[in-house]
C-alpha positions in Angstrom: 62.7 23.2 -5.0 60.1 20.9 -6.5 58.3 22.0 -9.7 54.6 21.1 -9.8 51.9 21.6 -12.4 48.4 22.2 -11.0 45.5 21.0 -13.1 42.9 23.5 -14.4 40.2 22.3 -11.9 42.4 23.3 -8.9 40.6 25.9 -6.8 42.8 29.0 -6.7 42.3 32.4 -5.1 43.9 35.7 -6.1 43.7 38.7 -3.9 45.1 42.2 -4.5 44.8 45.3 -6.6 46.5 47.4 -9.2 49.0 46.5 -11.9 50.5 43.6 -9.9 47.1 42.1 -9.4 46.2 42.5 -13.2 49.5 40.9 -14.2 49.0 37.9 -11.9 45.4 37.6 -13.0 46.5 37.4 -16.6 49.0 34.7 -15.8 46.5 32.6 -13.9 43.8 33.0 -16.6 46.3 32.0 -19.3 46.8 28.8 -17.3 43.2 28.0 -18.0 42.2 27.7 -14.4 38.5 26.9 -14.3 38.0 27.7 -10.6 39.8 31.0 -10.1 38.3 33.3 -7.5 39.3 36.9 -7.7 39.1 39.4 -4.9 40.0 43.1 -5.2 41.8 43.8 -1.9 41.6 41.3 0.8 39.0 38.5 0.7 36.7 37.8 3.6 38.2 35.0 5.9 35.6 32.5 4.8 36.7 32.8 1.1 40.0 31.1 2.2 38.3 27.9 3.1 38.0 26.5 -0.4 41.1 27.2 -2.4 44.1 24.9 -2.7 46.4 27.7 -3.7 46.4 31.4 -2.8 48.1 34.3 -4.5 48.4 37.9 -3.4 49.6 40.8 -5.5 49.6 44.5 -5.0 48.7 44.3 -1.3 50.1 46.5 1.5 52.6 44.9 3.8 50.0 44.4 6.5 47.5 42.9 4.1 50.2 40.6 2.7 51.1 39.4 6.2 47.4 38.7 7.0 46.8 36.8 3.8 50.0 34.7 4.2 49.2 33.9 7.8 45.6 33.0 7.1 46.6 30.7 4.2 49.2 29.0 6.3 46.8 28.4 9.2 44.6 26.6 6.8 47.6 24.6 5.3 47.2 26.3 1.9 50.4 27.1 -0.1 50.6 30.9 -0.7 52.5 33.2 -3.0 52.7 36.9 -2.1 54.2 38.6 -5.2 57.7 40.0 -4.6 57.7 39.1 -0.8 59.8 35.9 -0.7 59.6 35.4 3.1 55.8 35.2 2.8 55.8 32.6 0.0 55.6 28.8 0.2 55.9 28.7 -3.6 56.9 30.8 -6.5 55.9 30.9 -10.2 58.8 30.1 -12.6 59.4 31.9 -15.9 56.9 30.3 -18.4 56.7 29.6 -22.1 53.4 28.2 -23.3 52.9 26.5 -26.6 49.4 25.1 -26.5 49.6 22.4 -23.8 53.4 22.4 -23.9 54.7 24.2 -20.8 58.4 25.0 -20.4 59.5 26.5 -17.2 62.7 28.1 -15.8 63.5 28.8 -12.2 66.6 29.9 -10.3 64.8 29.7 -7.0 64.6 33.4 -7.0 68.4 33.8 -6.8 68.8 35.1 -10.4 65.6 36.4 -11.9 67.4 38.0 -14.8 68.9 34.6 -15.8 65.4 33.1 -15.7 64.1 35.9 -17.9 67.0 35.4 -20.4 66.5 31.7 -20.5 62.7 32.2 -21.0 63.4 34.5 -24.0 65.8 31.9 -25.5 63.2 29.1 -25.1 60.6 31.3 -26.7 62.8 31.5 -29.8 63.9 27.9 -29.7 60.3 26.6 -29.2 58.0 28.6 -31.6 54.3 28.4 -31.9 54.6 25.3 -34.1 55.3 23.3 -30.9 51.6 23.4 -30.0 50.9 21.3 -33.1 53.9 19.1 -32.6 52.7 18.2 -29.1 49.3 17.3 -30.5 51.0 15.1 -33.1 53.0 13.3 -30.5 50.0 12.9 -28.2 48.0 11.4 -31.1 50.9 9.0 -31.9 51.0 8.0 -28.2 47.3 7.4 -28.1 47.5 5.3 -31.3 50.3 3.2 -30.0 48.5 2.6 -26.7 45.3 1.7 -28.6 47.2 -0.9 -30.6 48.3 -2.5 -27.4 51.9 -1.3 -27.2 53.7 -1.6 -23.9 54.8 1.6 -22.2 58.4 0.8 -23.3 57.2 0.4 -26.9 55.3 3.6 -26.7 58.4 5.5 -25.6 60.5 3.9 -28.3 57.8 4.8 -30.9 57.7 8.4 -29.8 61.4 8.7 -29.7 61.7 7.2 -33.2 59.2 9.8 -34.4 61.1 12.6 -32.8 64.3 11.4 -34.4 62.6 11.1 -37.8 61.2 14.6 -37.7 64.5 16.2 -36.4 62.6 18.5 -34.2 65.1 18.1 -31.4 68.2 18.1 -33.6 71.0 20.5 -32.4 70.9 23.9 -34.0 72.4 23.8 -37.5 72.0 20.1 -37.8 70.0 18.9 -40.8 66.7 17.1 -39.8 66.6 13.4 -40.4 64.4 12.5 -43.4 
């Protein structure tokens, strides 16, 4: 497995219907994809010529087979929800906190473990982490603008994290 993060401008196509389609649509829209093409049912073959990723959800077995084959012929990674043998990729369990994205994957071998770890991460990394990421990003930008080397930027960010205690083990008092 190799986890990848696709940027919002990546062309993505979602085909399907029903609750599975709605669930996958919500996930892809939450990712902020600016070029998400939606097709109720199967798209026309020509619609597969632009996307870089293809998702199918709520399709019949025959439709799923067609979509996966059509995507693969074009060299486009495909995910057919709940049909692992038709997938080139899968979507891990996700926790979003602004631009902070935490993921968990068991490669499909233990989805209940992924769900349990996602729930734990949601508790361990609350909504405040969106602001914390912005704070660290601003610090990084400031250090770079001041001419710090990459190693100095890393040291500066780590010093800030140590000083805030954000990553201190549970029960440990934050450094002041």
